C-alpha positions, 0 to 999 in steps of 0.5 A: 654109540660106543662098543662098551656099555660104559662110554663116559670117559670121566667115569671108570666102571666100578665092580658094582656098575659092572655087575649091574650092567652084565647081570647074569653074565657077570658070573662068567666075566668073573670066571674068566678073570679068575681063570687067567689069574689062577693060571698066570698069577702075575697078570695085571688088570686094567680098565682103559677108555679107548675113545668114543667109538669103543668106550671102557674095556677091561684087559688082563695083561702081562708086562709085554702083551694083553692076555684077554680083553673083555668089553661090557655090553648090555647084559653080556660082554665081548671076549677078545683075544689075539693069537700069533700063528703058532697059537692059531694053529694050536687053537684050530687043532684043539677041541673047541667048538667048530664055530669058534674054529671058523671064527679063528680061521677066518679072522683077519691077520694083522702084524700083531696077530689074528684077533677074534671077538665073541659075545658071551651070552651063555655058559656053554662057551666058557670052557672053550674060552678057557682053552683059548686062554691056556693056548695064549698063555703057552704061546 
């Protein structure tokens, strides 16, 4: 089974399909999407099928890099972001939750940076994720 709830490569998710799959968490998905666009208006939205193990994922990006990745799962979604070293240090010094700081500090480091993925199951995490987005945009 794919990571995404949408795994049929021939059927790109529509807004209606997304709202139905995410249910209450669709509001948070839309808040994060709008937040990126508000703080970086040229952001481009893109759905991409990443193979049978991952399915369809959504990303907001600039010309050179992804800003955030959102992966729809049943009634929630995964938020993913990749930080370089400067952004990592800034995130660890920020006011985000200690739980998120632990996820960041223990994330594996790759050539493109340190990537984290968290499931968004409540509104409590949204402000922390917005802080991470601002850090990403700054760095």
